N, C-alpha and C positions, 0 to 999 in steps of 0.2 A: 650435165652433171657436176655437183659441185667437188671440187677439189680442197683436202685438206690441208691448210697452209699452217698452223700449230698443233703439236701434240703435246701435252706434259704428263708425264707419272711420276708422281711421289715427289715433288720439288719441294725442296727445302733450304731455306737461308738462314743461317746463325750468324751473328756478330758478335766477335770476340773482341771485349775489352778487357785488357789484363787478365784477372782467373775468372770474369764474370761473363757468363754466355746469355745472350737474347736471341731466342727464336723468333725471327720475324714473319715467317711463314712455315708452314708446314704441311706434308701429305696433301700438295695440291696436283689435282688432275683433272683435268677437262681437254676437249677437242675443239679447235676454230676451223669451220671450212670457210672459202671463198664466196664472199657476199654476205658475211653475217655480222650482225651487228650487236653486240654483247656489251651488256652491263656488267662490270665488279662493282659490286655496292657495300658500303658498310662505312662506320665511322671512323673520323679521324683516328690513325696510328693501328689502324687494323690489319696492317699489310698490303694496301691497294698499292700503293707506289711501288715499293721494294717487288712486287709481283711484276708490276708494269713495267720497272727498270730491267726486270730479268726477261721478260719477254720482248723487249726492244733491245736486248742485247746490250745494253749499258752497264749491266752485272751479269756476273753468272752465279747460278744456284749452288750450295754447299753440298746439296746431295740430289739424286733425283735425275729425271732424263726430261730435256726438251728439245723435240723435234720443230725445227723452223724449214718450212720448203724442204723438208725431206731431208735434211741434215740433221745430225744429232751435234749441237751445238753446246751441249751441257758443259762440256771442258774446254772449249774455245778460248784461246788467249786473247786480249785485249785488241790486237792487231787482226786477227780473225774474225772477231765479232765487229768491229771497225768496217771491216770491208765486205762484209756481207749486209750489214745494216745500212749501208750507203745505198741509195738508190731503190732499197726496198722498203724500208719504213719512214713513217711522216709521224713527226710529234705535235701537239699542242699540248701547251702546259698553263696551269691556272695564271702563271704570272706573264705568259706569252713569250717571255725571254729574245724580245726585238731587239735588234742593235739600235741604239739610241742616235747614234751619229751618224746612222746611214738612212735614206728615205725609205719609204713605203716600198718602190720601186727597187730600191738596191735590197732591201731586206728579203724580197720575194725571189729575187734571180740567187741569192746565195746558192742554195742548193744545185742549181743551173751549170754554177761555175765551177763549183767542186766536182761535179761530175762529167766538167769540160764539152759541154754543150757548145755548139757554134753559136757566135753571135748573134746573126741573123735568129737562130730558133730559140735562142733567150728570150728576144724581142718580142717574138710572136707568142710565146707560151707564157710571158710575162702579161702582154696585151691580153690576152686570152682570158686568163685567170682574173686580170683586174675588172674586166667587162662581167664575166660570170659571177663574182662576189658583188658586184655594183660598188666598187671602190675606185673606179678609173680617176675622179676628181681628187683622191688622196695620194696620186702616186708619187708627188713631189714633197707631200709632209713627211715631217718626224715624227716618231713615234709620241713624242711629249706633246705633239699638237693634235693628238686623236684621244677620242673618248675611249671608254673601256671595251665596248661592246666592238668601235673600229679597231683598236690593236687586236683584238681576238678574230675579227675576219681576216688582218693581215698574216696572224699566227695561222691561221687555217691553210689561206691561200699559199703561204711559205711551205706548208707541211704537204699540199697535194700537187703543187705546180710540176713535180717530175714526175708524176703518176705513180706512187710508191703501191706495192702490194697491200701493205697493211698500213692504217692510222690508229696510233695509241693515242689516245685524249686522256690527260690527268688532270681531274676537276675543273675543267675548261670553262665553267662557268660560276666557279666560286668566286672571282669578284665581279659578277654581272647582275644588275636588276632584274625583275620577272621577265621584263618585255625582251633585253637582249639575249637573256635565256632562251627563251622561246625562239628567239630569231637563229642563234646558234644551232640549236637542236634540229629545227628545219633544215637548214644546211646540211647538217650531217645526214639527216635522212633522204635529202635530195641525193647526196652523194653516194649513201648506201643503195638508193635506190637505183642509181646508174652502176652496180655492182661493185662499189668500195668495199671492201672489208673495215671493218670499226670496231675497236675495243675501248670502251668509256668508263674508266674510275670515277666513281661518284658517291656521294653520300644523298643524293637527292634524289627521293623516290619519283618526284615529277619528271627528272631527266632519264630516269631508266625506263619509265614506260614508252619512250619512242624506242627502245631497244626489242630485239625479238627475243632474246632470253638472257634472264639475268642470274648471276653467281655472288650469291651473299657470302661475305667472307667476315670474320669474326674471329678474333686472337691468332690471325695467321690463317685459320682453317677455312674450309669452305662449308657452309652449313648446310647448305640445301641445294 
């Protein structure tokens, strides 16, 4: 039986600059179960990234309720969010966010170092993920020596190496050609088939087709 990993009720995020209020998302309510593969789809500026940042505990809502792993995290401080985020959520971004003066191997092992894994466990886990992603030959290269598709494979490897409960992907195919987009979406599908819970932010219908469910968002609201 699937276990609920996320539940949101009437989420709202308002940004205040001087005397101007901008509503980024409003009245967002949905649930996510373990093993779901959900697309949050909409055009640029519709609120996808804001919602993903809240779901990923990088930000908190102005109003509404957010339950993650059965905890009401709506009002958590940055320190509390950081502690819960660590080891539970893996992120994939459009621009990969790789550290350019670290090798592929060093980039992938970073979360394991933060989580204080033993050196031997780190070596084994990184070796396993390099083989799974078919990028073992790239392990000593630096990000600037990689193609866009290779960088995204490294970014995905770093996101899953510690086996998080949730993967959040924010426009991960935005800088990829159609061939590499297909490869990345097939990898995400493979992970999901293995039980990984994934939420994908995208504006591309061809990417959303890989998902089990699509939440369309426009002007900060879910439209269907």
